[in-house]
C-alpha positions as CSV (number, residue, x, y, z in Angstrom):
1,X,-81.9,54.9,21.7
2,X,-79.1,54.3,19.2
3,X,-75.8,52.6,20.0
4,X,-74.0,56.0,19.7
5,X,-76.5,57.7,22.0
6,X,-76.2,54.9,24.5
7,X,-72.4,55.4,24.5
8,X,-72.8,59.2,25.0
9,X,-75.2,58.8,27.9
10,X,-73.0,56.2,29.6
11,X,-69.9,58.4,29.1
12,X,-71.5,61.3,30.9
13,X,-72.4,59.1,33.8
14,X,-68.9,57.7,34.0
15,X,-67.3,61.1,33.8
16,X,-69.4,62.3,36.8
17,X,-68.1,59.2,38.7
18,X,-64.5,60.3,38.1
19,X,-63.7,57.6,35.6
20,X,-60.7,58.4,33.3
21,X,-61.4,58.1,29.5
22,X,-65.2,57.7,30.0
23,X,-65.9,57.8,26.2
24,X,-63.5,55.0,25.5
25,X,-64.7,52.9,28.4
26,X,-68.3,53.3,27.4
27,X,-67.7,52.3,23.8
28,X,-65.6,49.3,24.9
29,X,-68.4,48.1,27.2
30,X,-71.0,48.5,24.5
31,X,-68.9,46.7,21.9
32,X,-68.4,43.9,24.4
33,X,-72.1,43.4,25.2
34,X,-73.1,43.7,21.5
35,X,-70.3,41.5,20.3
36,X,-69.0,44.1,18.0
37,X,-65.5,45.2,16.9
38,X,-64.7,48.8,16.3
39,X,-65.5,48.6,12.6
40,X,-68.9,47.1,13.2
41,X,-69.7,49.8,15.8
42,X,-68.9,52.6,13.3
43,X,-71.1,50.9,10.7
44,X,-74.1,50.4,13.0
45,X,-73.7,53.1,15.6
46,X,-76.9,55.0,14.4
47,X,-79.0,51.9,14.6
48,X,-81.5,51.4,17.5
49,X,-80.4,49.1,20.3
50,X,-82.7,46.4,21.4
51,X,-84.1,46.8,25.0
52,X,-82.5,43.6,26.2
53,X,-79.1,44.7,24.9
54,X,-79.4,48.1,26.5
55,X,-80.3,46.5,29.9
56,X,-77.2,44.3,29.7
57,X,-75.1,47.4,28.7
58,X,-76.5,49.3,31.7
59,X,-75.3,46.6,34.1
60,X,-71.8,46.8,32.8
61,X,-71.8,50.6,33.0
62,X,-73.0,50.4,36.6
63,X,-70.0,48.2,37.5
64,X,-67.6,50.7,35.8
65,X,-69.3,53.6,37.6
66,X,-68.5,51.7,40.8
67,X,-64.9,52.0,39.7
68,X,-64.4,48.3,38.9
69,X,-61.6,48.2,36.3
70,X,-62.6,48.0,32.7
71,X,-60.3,45.1,32.2
72,X,-62.0,43.1,34.9
73,X,-65.5,43.8,33.4
74,X,-64.3,42.7,30.0
75,X,-62.3,39.8,31.4
76,X,-59.2,40.6,29.3
77,X,-56.6,43.1,28.4
78,X,-53.7,43.3,25.9
79,X,-50.0,43.1,26.6
80,X,-47.2,43.1,24.0
81,X,-49.8,42.7,21.3
82,X,-51.4,39.6,22.9
83,X,-54.7,39.1,24.7
84,X,-54.5,38.1,28.3
85,X,-57.3,36.9,30.6
86,X,-57.5,38.9,33.9
87,X,-59.7,38.9,37.0
88,X,-59.4,40.1,40.6
89,X,-56.8,37.4,41.4
90,X,-54.0,39.1,39.4
91,X,-52.7,42.6,38.7
92,X,-53.8,44.0,35.4
93,X,-50.8,43.9,33.0
94,X,-49.7,47.5,32.3
95,X,-47.8,49.2,29.6
96,X,-45.0,50.2,32.0
97,X,-44.1,46.5,32.4
98,X,-43.3,46.2,28.7
99,X,-40.1,48.1,29.5
100,X,-39.1,45.2,31.7
101,X,-39.9,42.7,28.9
102,X,-38.0,44.8,26.4
103,X,-34.8,44.8,28.5
104,X,-35.2,41.1,29.4
105,X,-35.4,40.2,25.7
106,X,-32.1,42.0,25.1
107,X,-30.4,39.8,27.8
108,X,-31.9,36.5,26.7
109,X,-30.2,34.2,24.2
110,X,-31.7,31.2,22.4
111,X,-31.7,28.2,24.7
112,X,-31.6,30.2,27.9
113,X,-33.6,29.3,31.0
114,X,-35.7,32.1,32.5
115,X,-37.6,32.4,35.9
116,X,-40.3,34.9,36.5
117,X,-40.8,35.6,40.2
118,X,-44.2,36.9,41.3
119,X,-45.6,36.0,37.9
120,X,-49.3,37.0,38.4
121,X,-51.2,36.8,35.1
122,X,-48.0,35.3,33.6
123,X,-47.8,38.1,31.0
124,X,-44.0,38.5,31.4
125,X,-42.8,34.9,31.2
126,X,-45.3,34.1,28.5
127,X,-44.2,37.0,26.4
128,X,-40.5,36.0,26.8
129,X,-41.3,32.4,25.9
130,X,-43.3,33.4,22.8
131,X,-40.6,35.8,21.7
132,X,-37.5,33.7,22.4
133,X,-36.8,29.9,22.1
134,X,-36.1,29.1,25.7
135,X,-34.8,25.8,27.2
136,X,-36.9,26.4,30.3
137,X,-39.5,29.0,31.3
138,X,-40.8,29.1,34.8
139,X,-43.4,31.2,36.4
140,X,-43.6,31.4,40.3
141,X,-46.3,32.9,42.5
142,X,-47.5,32.5,46.0
143,X,-51.2,32.6,44.9
144,X,-52.7,29.4,43.5
145,X,-55.6,31.5,42.0
146,X,-53.1,33.7,40.2
147,X,-51.3,30.7,38.8
148,X,-54.7,29.3,37.5
149,X,-55.1,32.5,35.5
150,X,-51.5,32.4,34.3
151,X,-51.9,28.8,33.1
152,X,-55.1,29.6,31.2
153,X,-53.2,32.4,29.5
154,X,-50.3,30.2,28.6
155,X,-52.6,27.5,27.2
156,X,-54.4,30.0,25.0
157,X,-51.2,31.4,23.7
158,X,-49.5,28.0,23.3
159,X,-46.6,28.9,25.6
160,X,-44.7,26.1,27.3
161,X,-44.4,27.3,30.9
162,X,-43.7,25.5,34.1
163,X,-45.8,26.9,36.9
164,X,-44.7,26.7,40.6
165,X,-46.7,27.7,43.6
166,X,-44.1,29.0,46.0
167,X,-43.3,31.7,48.6
168,X,-40.5,33.2,46.5
169,X,-37.8,30.5,46.1
170,X,-39.0,28.2,48.8
171,X,-40.3,25.5,46.4
172,X,-37.7,26.0,43.6
173,X,-35.8,22.8,43.3
174,X,-32.4,23.0,41.6
175,X,-31.9,19.3,41.5
176,X,-32.2,17.5,38.2
177,X,-33.7,14.0,38.0
178,X,-31.5,11.6,36.1
179,X,-31.2,7.9,35.5
180,X,-27.5,7.9,36.2
181,X,-25.9,5.3,38.6
182,X,-25.4,6.2,42.2
183,X,-21.7,6.4,41.8
184,X,-21.9,9.4,39.5
185,X,-18.7,11.4,39.5
186,X,-18.7,14.5,41.7
187,X,-17.8,16.8,38.8
188,X,-20.7,15.5,36.8
189,X,-23.1,16.3,39.7
190,X,-21.7,19.8,39.7
191,X,-22.4,20.1,36.0
192,X,-26.0,19.1,36.6
193,X,-26.3,21.6,39.4
194,X,-24.9,24.4,37.2
195,X,-27.2,23.4,34.3
196,X,-30.3,23.7,36.6
197,X,-29.5,27.3,37.4
198,X,-31.2,30.1,35.5
199,X,-29.7,32.4,32.9
200,X,-32.2,35.2,33.6
201,X,-34.5,36.0,36.5
202,X,-37.2,38.7,36.1
203,X,-39.6,40.1,38.6
204,X,-42.3,42.7,39.0
205,X,-42.8,42.2,42.7
206,X,-45.1,44.0,45.1
207,X,-43.5,47.4,45.7
208,X,-46.1,49.8,47.1
209,X,-45.3,51.2,50.5
210,X,-47.9,49.8,53.0
211,X,-48.9,53.3,54.2
212,X,-49.5,54.4,50.7
213,X,-52.0,51.7,49.7
214,X,-55.0,53.4,51.1
215,X,-54.3,56.5,48.9
216,X,-54.3,54.6,45.7
217,X,-57.1,54.9,43.1
218,X,-60.3,53.0,43.8
219,X,-59.6,50.7,40.8
220,X,-56.3,49.6,42.4
221,X,-57.1,49.8,46.1
222,X,-60.4,48.0,45.9
223,X,-60.0,45.6,43.1
224,X,-56.3,44.6,42.8
225,X,-55.1,41.8,45.1
226,X,-53.5,43.2,48.2
227,X,-50.8,40.5,48.2
228,X,-49.6,41.8,44.8
229,X,-49.3,45.4,46.0
230,X,-47.9,45.4,49.5
231,X,-44.2,45.8,49.4
232,X,-43.7,46.2,53.2
233,X,-43.1,49.3,55.2
234,X,-40.7,50.9,52.7
235,X,-41.8,49.0,49.6
236,X,-38.5,47.3,49.3
237,X,-39.2,44.0,51.2
238,X,-39.4,41.8,48.1
239,X,-36.4,43.4,46.4
240,X,-34.3,42.5,49.4
241,X,-35.6,38.9,49.7
242,X,-35.5,38.1,46.0
243,X,-32.0,39.6,45.5
244,X,-30.5,37.8,48.5
245,X,-31.9,34.5,47.4
246,X,-31.4,34.9,43.7
247,X,-27.6,34.4,43.9
248,X,-28.3,30.7,44.7
249,X,-30.4,30.2,41.6
250,X,-28.7,32.3,38.9
251,X,-25.7,31.3,36.9
252,X,-22.6,33.5,37.2
253,X,-22.9,36.2,34.7
254,X,-26.7,35.8,34.6
255,X,-29.1,38.8,34.7
256,X,-31.6,39.8,37.4
257,X,-34.1,42.4,36.2
258,X,-36.8,44.2,38.2
259,X,-39.7,46.5,37.5
260,X,-39.6,49.2,40.2
261,X,-41.6,52.1,41.5
262,X,-40.3,55.4,40.0
263,X,-38.7,56.5,43.3
264,X,-36.9,53.2,44.1
265,X,-34.1,53.0,41.6
266,X,-31.2,54.0,43.8
267,X,-32.3,51.8,46.7
268,X,-32.8,48.7,44.5
269,X,-29.5,49.4,42.8
270,X,-27.8,49.4,46.2
271,X,-29.5,46.2,47.2
272,X,-28.3,44.5,44.1
273,X,-24.7,45.8,44.4
274,X,-24.5,44.6,48.1
275,X,-25.5,41.1,46.9
276,X,-22.8,40.6,44.3
277,X,-24.3,42.2,41.2
278,X,-22.4,44.4,38.8
279,X,-23.0,46.3,35.5
280,X,-26.2,47.6,37.1
281,X,-28.4,49.8,34.9
282,X,-31.4,51.9,35.6
283,X,-33.8,52.2,32.7
284,X,-36.5,54.8,32.2
285,X,-39.9,54.4,30.6
286,X,-41.5,56.6,27.9
287,X,-42.6,59.1,30.5
288,X,-39.0,59.5,31.7
289,X,-39.6,57.8,35.0
290,X,-37.2,55.1,36.3
291,X,-38.9,51.8,35.6
292,X,-36.3,49.0,35.5
293,X,-33.2,48.1,37.4
294,X,-31.1,45.3,36.0
295,X,-27.7,43.8,36.9
296,X,-25.4,40.9,36.2
297,X,-24.3,38.4,38.8
298,X,-20.5,38.4,39.3
299,X,-18.7,35.4,38.1
300,X,-16.4,33.2,40.2
């Protein structure tokens, strides 16, 4: 059987199993197992596959037919043009989240400090740190295993990120270590406190309503970490908690930006407004769905 024939047979199998884009997935799996790029595949697609290679390919196709996400099988995906390692401990970075990154980049100035709450794979804060010269970049997640993935991604992409294992802001320390004398002036201490606040906080928190999780696709429901999906009874649990606590960690005039579910824009806007945010904007994605809510913390 040739490479091309193997792809066609696998695509038919995946289509019967309800997999979206079966032809694309089949070709990606074959190129992975054969260590080919797309050009090499096109040049050699009519050549006969070795039996051992076909056996290895069949194992990957079986996993995809079981609805395991393509990205998990390959072990990576792409976000903002960069390659990210992924596994079952993190949400797979999705194109929708690039809208959040795009708007955050518009808010960030050179030398700003940025915190990414519920960082997962780290794709948001790593992208921001690679695209902008930040004074401090921090990624926070409750999951130790997720932070291990994020750290691996940052190391590969040469991004200088501080990772903190924390239940939201619980372990976020605003104090700054100094060698100053104990009789430091009060106003100097206040300056240090202000300098340890963040200019921008971004978050793509869990926002799926608990009752909806069982209706999600097999790829999401069975393979994505539940802790990264469950947004409480109404899907707004983490927006409330993060917004309420963020005012203690964000500089006056600093920006808070969220990715949201497409039906949550008004509720999240109201939560932010009730906690002292102004200039609140709702941003749509390329499909015309509400995807980002962003607002500025009122000054003193």
